[in-house]
C-alpha positions in Angstrom: 10.2 0.3 7.3 13.8 -0.7 6.8 16.3 1.8 5.5 17.0 -0.1 2.3 16.2 0.7 -1.3 13.1 -1.5 -0.8 11.9 0.6 2.2 12.3 3.7 0.1 10.2 2.1 -2.7 7.5 1.2 -0.1 7.5 4.8 1.1 7.5 6.1 -2.5 10.8 8.0 -1.9 12.2 6.4 -5.1 10.2 5.3 -8.2 9.5 1.7 -9.2 7.4 -0.1 -11.7 4.9 -1.4 -9.2 2.7 -4.3 -10.5 1.0 -5.5 -7.3 0.1 -4.0 -3.9 -2.0 -4.9 -1.0 -1.9 -4.0 2.7 1.1 -6.4 3.4 2.9 -7.0 0.1 4.4 -4.8 -2.7 5.7 -6.1 -6.0 7.7 -4.3 -8.7 9.7 -5.1 -11.8 13.4 -5.9 -11.2 15.7 -3.2 -12.7 18.1 -5.9 -13.9 15.8 -8.6 -15.2 17.1 -12.1 -15.6 14.0 -13.3 -17.6 11.3 -11.6 -19.7 9.3 -11.4 -16.5 11.3 -10.6 -13.4 9.2 -9.2 -10.5 10.3 -8.8 -6.9 7.7 -9.5 -4.2 8.4 -7.9 -0.8 6.7 -7.8 2.6 6.0 -4.2 3.6 7.2 -5.2 7.1 10.9 -5.5 6.7 12.6 -8.8 7.5 16.3 -8.7 6.6 16.8 -12.3 5.6 15.0 -15.6 5.6 17.2 -16.4 8.6 15.6 -13.6 10.5 12.1 -14.8 9.9 10.3 -16.1 13.0 7.2 -18.2 13.5 5.2 -15.0 13.9 6.2 -14.1 10.3 4.7 -17.2 8.8 1.4 -15.6 7.7 3.2 -12.7 6.2 5.6 -14.9 4.3 2.7 -17.0 3.1 1.0 -13.8 1.8 4.1 -12.9 -0.2 4.2 -16.3 -1.9 0.5 -16.3 -2.5 0.7 -12.8 -4.0 3.4 -14.1 -6.4 1.2 -17.1 -7.4 -1.8 -14.8 -7.9 0.2 -12.5 -10.1 1.4 -15.5 -12.2 -2.2 -16.5 -12.7 -3.4 -13.0 -13.5 -0.6 -12.5 -16.1 -1.3 -15.8 -17.8 2.0 -17.6 -17.3 1.1 -19.8 -14.3 0.2 -22.8 -16.4 3.4 -22.7 -18.4 5.4 -22.3 -15.2 7.6 -19.8 -13.4 10.4 -19.8 -10.8 10.4 -18.2 -7.4 13.7 -17.6 -5.6 14.6 -16.3 -2.2 18.3 -15.4 -1.8 19.8 -15.5 1.7 22.9 -13.6 2.7 26.1 -13.1 0.7 26.8 -16.6 -0.5 23.2 -17.0 -1.4 23.3 -13.9 -3.7 21.3 -11.5 -1.5 22.3 -7.9 -2.1 19.3 -6.0 -0.5 18.7 -7.0 3.1 14.9 -6.9 3.0 13.6 -10.3 2.3 12.2 -10.6 -1.2 10.9 -13.3 -3.6 12.1 -13.1 -7.2 9.4 -14.3 -9.7 10.9 -15.3 -13.0 8.9 -16.3 -16.1 8.4 -15.8 -19.8 10.8 -18.4 -21.1 11.9 -21.9 -20.3 14.3 -21.6 -17.3 17.2 -24.0 -17.0 18.8 -25.4 -13.8 21.3 -24.5 -12.6 20.6 -20.9 -13.5 23.2 -18.9 -15.4 
């Protein structure tokens, strides 16, 4: 696993409020939430950025997105709606270089964000 904060969370070297886990995906609450619900979904196999994903990663990326959708349904906010975001590199706002999907929900979200 990558030597990022997310790799350390996967290895349980640092604590996180984990809300979902299976063999391939881990999800935990963001420490700096931007909405009432702000959960990060990460593949356990590190991929630094979306630019680094390959066709061989397609199934894993699909599992990450499906895990986010399943979580939204389980928590009861799928019908009202939610946002998923993948930031890529510096100008895209990525700060941890382990691909992750932000799931935001719990209020009406505007666009552009901010």
